[in-house]
KOLTOR-658417 format. One record per residue (C-alpha): x, y negated, z negated; residue number from 1; residue in three letters. Coordinates in pm, whole numbers. Layout:
BEGIN
   east  north     up num residu
      X      Y      Z NUM    ala
...
END
This chain:
BEGIN
   east  north     up num residu
   8616  17102  -5041   1    unk
   8516  17399  -5254   2    unk
   8161  17513  -5247   3    unk
   7967  17425  -5563   4    unk
   8166  17105  -5635   5    unk
   7886  16881  -5511   6    unk
   7662  16903  -5818   7    unk
   7931  16785  -6068   8    unk
   8006  16492  -5839   9    unk
   7633  16416  -5821  10    unk
   7604  16420  -6201  11    unk
   7908  16192  -6232  12    unk
   7758  15948  -5978  13    unk
   7426  15941  -6164  14    unk
   7596  15885  -6502  15    unk
   7823  15617  -6354  16    unk
   7529  15433  -6196  17    unk
   7344  15446  -6530  18    unk
   7641  15286  -6707  19    unk
   7666  15014  -6440  20    unk
   7291  14945  -6462  21    unk
   7307  14922  -6843  22    unk
   7597  14676  -6828  23    unk
   7406  14463  -6575  24    unk
   7095  14459  -6795  25    unk
   7301  14366  -7104  26    unk
   7462  14075  -6918  27    unk
   7124  13947  -6801  28    unk
   6981  13974  -7155  29    unk
   7276  13794  -7313  30    unk
   7269  13508  -7062  31    unk
   6900  13429  -7117  32    unk
   6871  13089  -7294  33    unk
   6516  13167  -7403  34    unk
   6635  13460  -7614  35    unk
   6784  13372  -7951  36    unk
   6908  13562  -8252  37    unk
   6893  13387  -8588  38    unk
   7254  13310  -8689  39    unk
   7365  13504  -8998  40    unk
   7029  13679  -9011  41    unk
   7162  13961  -9227  42    unk
   7313  13724  -9484  43    unk
   6985  13529  -9490  44    unk
   6788  13849  -9544  45    unk
   7016  13954  -9830  46    unk
   6982  13604  -9981  47    unk
   6603  13597  -9944  48    unk
   6562  13543 -10318  49    unk
   6763  13221 -10295  50    unk
   6549  13112  -9999  51    unk
   6236  13162 -10207  52    unk
   6402  12979 -10500  53    unk
   6467  12686 -10263  54    unk
   6100  12691 -10163  55    unk
   6006  12667 -10532  56    unk
   6252  12377 -10579  57    unk
   6097  12204 -10276  58    unk
   5753  12236 -10434  59    unk
   5881  12116 -10773  60    unk
   6044  11811 -10614  61    unk
   5721  11724 -10436  62    unk
   5912  11557 -10154  63    unk
   5752  11518  -9815  64    unk
   5889  11465  -9468  65    unk
   5762  11310  -9147  66    unk
   5933  11399  -8822  67    unk
   5892  11171  -8521  68    unk
   6037  11199  -8172  69    unk
   6020  10911  -7926  70    unk
   5882  10971  -7577  71    unk
   6128  11121  -7330  72    unk
   6276  10884  -7074  73    unk
   6471  11036  -6784  74    unk
   6847  10999  -6823  75    unk
   6833  10863  -7178  76    unk
   6881  11034  -7514  77    unk
   6573  11062  -7734  78    unk
   6545  10909  -8080  79    unk
   6459  11140  -8370  80    unk
   6340  10983  -8695  81    unk
   6302  11164  -9025  82    unk
   6118  10988  -9309  83    unk
   6168  11128  -9657  84    unk
   5910  11054  -9923  85    unk
   5908  11131 -10292  86    unk
   5628  11289 -10492  87    unk
   5476  10941 -10529  88    unk
   5482  10897 -10146  89    unk
   5746  10623 -10178  90    unk
   6045  10631  -9939  91    unk
   6350  10823 -10062  92    unk
   6663  10621  -9981  93    unk
   7021  10738 -10023  94    unk
   6988  11097  -9907  95    unk
   7231  11291  -9692  96    unk
   7018  11433  -9410  97    unk
   7121  11686  -9147  98    unk
   6909  11857  -8882  99    unk
   6919  12151  -8648 100    unk
   6682  12106  -8354 101    unk
   6591  12371  -8100 102    unk
   6351  12380  -7808 103    unk
   6118  12673  -7869 104    unk
   6130  12796  -7509 105    unk
   6512  12788  -7510 106    unk
   6582  12870  -7873 107    unk
   6939  12979  -7804 108    unk
   7039  12616  -7739 109    unk
   7057  12423  -8066 110    unk
   7138  12061  -8143 111    unk
   7296  11986  -8482 112    unk
   7363  11643  -8628 113    unk
   7376  11430  -8942 114    unk
   7130  11139  -8956 115    unk
   7235  10801  -9092 116    unk
   6987  10602  -9298 117    unk
   6847  10316  -9086 118    unk
   6585  10187  -9333 119    unk
   6492  10289  -9688 120    unk
   6391  10654  -9659 121    unk
   6419  10657  -9278 122    unk
   6698  10853  -9109 123    unk
   6744  10816  -8735 124    unk
   6967  10952  -8460 125    unk
   6957  11013  -8087 126    unk
   6972  11360  -7939 127    unk
   7010  11478  -7579 128    unk
   6650  11599  -7565 129    unk
   6521  11591  -7206 130    unk
   6271  11878  -7205 131    unk
   5909  11818  -7304 132    unk
   5743  12072  -7528 133    unk
   5751  12207  -7881 134    unk
   6072  12159  -8080 135    unk
   6161  12310  -8416 136    unk
   6350  12073  -8646 137    unk
   6517  12222  -8954 138    unk
   6588  11950  -9207 139    unk
   6830  11969  -9498 140    unk
   6838  11669  -9736 141    unk
   7038  11621 -10054 142    unk
   7008  11326 -10288 143    unk
   7159  11237 -10625 144    unk
   6926  11097 -10889 145    unk
   7023  10738 -10971 146    unk
   6986  10794 -11347 147    unk
   7088  11154 -11417 148    unk
   7315  11193 -11110 149    unk
   7163  11538 -11067 150    unk
   7175  11642 -10701 151    unk
   6849  11765 -10551 152    unk
   6832  11963 -10228 153    unk
   6527  11977 -10003 154    unk
   6509  12194  -9694 155    unk
   6216  12239  -9460 156    unk
   6140  12341  -9104 157    unk
   5900  12123  -8905 158    unk
   5765  12119  -8551 159    unk
   5742  11819  -8322 160    unk
   5618  11788  -7967 161    unk
   5828  11602  -7712 162    unk
   5631  11425  -7438 163    unk
   5747  11230  -7135 164    unk
   5701  10853  -7145 165    unk
   5376  10743  -6980 166    unk
   5212  11086  -7017 167    unk
   4908  11110  -7245 168    unk
END
């Protein structure tokens, strides 16, 4: 081997080990279920005016929502109930309701479903929720007015705490 060739090899080894370390760190970061990136975050940021317009429509509608989660029982899905109420606090039947639920500590794992109406203004489904703690539930409800047939959309994000059965 020529004299003086050792330092370029040393630099190449250092650079190569840096690349390998960076790839390992990226894989670890991308496999972490507690790390989440908001889907379509750029499009949502660009459409922020429409988000604020939806907030104003929500306020004008005066609708309210109650989110309830049954206690967690090992090996069984958990029932999620959404109750929609009008400005007069009366139940709002006949809405199309969909939800996106995510456990705050593992926000990368989301559950998405459409809720059927089980009673006037009450929309219920079961979800594979087995982890106690704080859950974010994003609700999107649309409903046509029975007289004008105008479709109203209501969207809100709520929080609900999941607890194990028998724990107080």
